[in-house]
N, C-alpha and C positions, 0 to 999 in steps of 0.2 A: 321356581324362583320366586321370592317375594319382591315385587317392585311397586313402586308407586305409578299410577297411570300419568302419562304425560301425553295426552292426544295432541296431535300436530297433523297438519296438513302436509307435512315433510317425511311421513313414513310411519311405520308401525313400531318404532323402537320405543321401548318404555325405560323410563329413567330409573337407575339402580339407586338403591339408598345410599350406598357408598361407593362401591367399585365392583367390577367384574374382573374375574382373573381367567385367562385362557388356560384351560387344562393342558397338561403335557401331551395328551393323545391327540389333541386338536392341532397342534403345532405343524405337523406334517401335512395334514389335510389343507391348511391354510397356506402353506409355503409355496404352492403352485399359483396362488392368487385366483381371482375371479374373472379378470380380464385378459386381454391379449396384449402382448409385446408390440410396441410401435417404435420406429426409429424417427429421429428428428426430421427426416426428409419427408415423412408421411404425416407429420402433425397437422399441416393445413387441410389435407383432404379428409383425414381421421376425425378432426374436430369440428367439421361442417355440421350445422344443425343443432349445436349443443345449446340447450336453454341456458345452462349454468355450467361454469368450468370450475372445478375444485382441484387444488394440487396437494397432495400430501408428500411430505419428505422434501429434504433441502435440495438434492440434486435435480429432482424433477422439477420443483418450483423455480430454481436457477435457470434450467433449461427452458422452460416455458417463457420466463420474462425475458431471457437473453435472445429467445427468437421471436420476440414482439407479442407474444400472447399475454392476455390480461385476465388471470384468473380472478373470479369472484370470492373465492376463498383459498388462502394458503396456509397450509398447516406445517409447521417446521420446529427444529429444536436446535439448529445451528450446529448439527452434528451429522456426519454421514458414516455408517457403519461404526457407530460409537467413537469417532473420531471428530474433534473439532473442525468445522467447516465454516469458515468466515466469508467466502466470497458472496454468499446469499445476502449478507447483512448490509452490504453496500447497496445491492439491487433494490433491497426492501425499503431502504432509506428513501429512494427516489419514487417509490411506488406509492400512489395516493391510496388512502383508505384508513379504516380503523385499525389500531394495534392493541391487541389483548393478550394477557398472558394466563396461562392455567397450568395447575399442576397435574401431572399424569405419569406415575411410575411405569417403567417398562412392563410389558406383560398385561397391563390393566386398561380397562376403559373405567375412568371415574365419573361420579355424577357431574362434577365440575366440568369435565370435558363435554359430556352430553348436553349439559345447560348451554354452555358457550356455542357448541356447534349448532344448537337449535335457534339461538339468537343470530348467529352469523348468517344463517341460511335465509333469515327474514329480512335482513338489511338491504338497503338500497345502494350501499357503498361497499367496495371490496373490504374483507376482513383479513388481516394478517395474524394469525392465531399462533403465539409463541407457546411451545409446550416445554415447561421446565420438568424434566425426567425424559419421556420418550414418546414420540408420536406414532410408534409401530403400529398400534391397532385403530388409530383415528380414521383410517381409510374404511375399515370395516363399519365404523359408526356412520361415517359420511354416506356410504352406500345404502345403509338402512334408512337415513333420515332425509336425503336429498330428494328435491322435487323430481318427478319422472320427466325424462328428457334431459337431465343433466349428464354431465361428462366428468368422470373421475380419473384424474391421472395420479398414478403412485409408483414407487420405485419397488422393484423386485430385485433384491440382492443377488449380484452375479448374473442377472438377465438383461436389466434395463428398465425402461419405462413401461408401465402398463395402462391401458385404457379400458375403463368400464363404463358402458353407457348403462344409465340408470333407468330400468324398466320394472314392471311388475315382478318379473321373474328374478332379476338380479337384486332388488330391494328385498324380496322375499327370502332369497338365500342367505344375504348378509344378516337379516333378522334372525333366521334360523340359527345361524352360527352363534350370535350373540346370545340367544336364549338358552343355548347349551353351555354357556360359560358359567363359572362358580360364582356366586355372590359372596363377597366378603362381609363378615359381621362388623 
């Protein structure tokens, strides 16, 4: 994979020149997720000790905000399972932080997404990152880039909310998945 080096204290992810595409044979492997499923009732206990809280997906973001949690990064597209989902928009209007939009088509991790995630992870204020396209693989990029000790909450279709604690192993796994992706010309 030919990539431009983008050293960061936030992980070993290298910035793609354009975009990375998830190969069909990796979809099954990723469908199980890297984290474990948690219920709303378990959130308080499960999120103890998180240095930074990231939420990827509209339902997860809505659930966290609705239950009094304050993510440092919210990645959303105002859709759930490819259908319009607007309740999150109302919650986000009331949530303080920087609002940013990026383009990221389904099945891809674009250079624009990687750049903005890198910036968001450095900010001292929450970032609301709206994806035009789909945020389906943003969780993988977050896992590779986030500071150790962070917690990533993301949706697993048909199963619920998953929690991934970012440590050397999980960041390394996410980075390995990304390195196997196909770079677009």
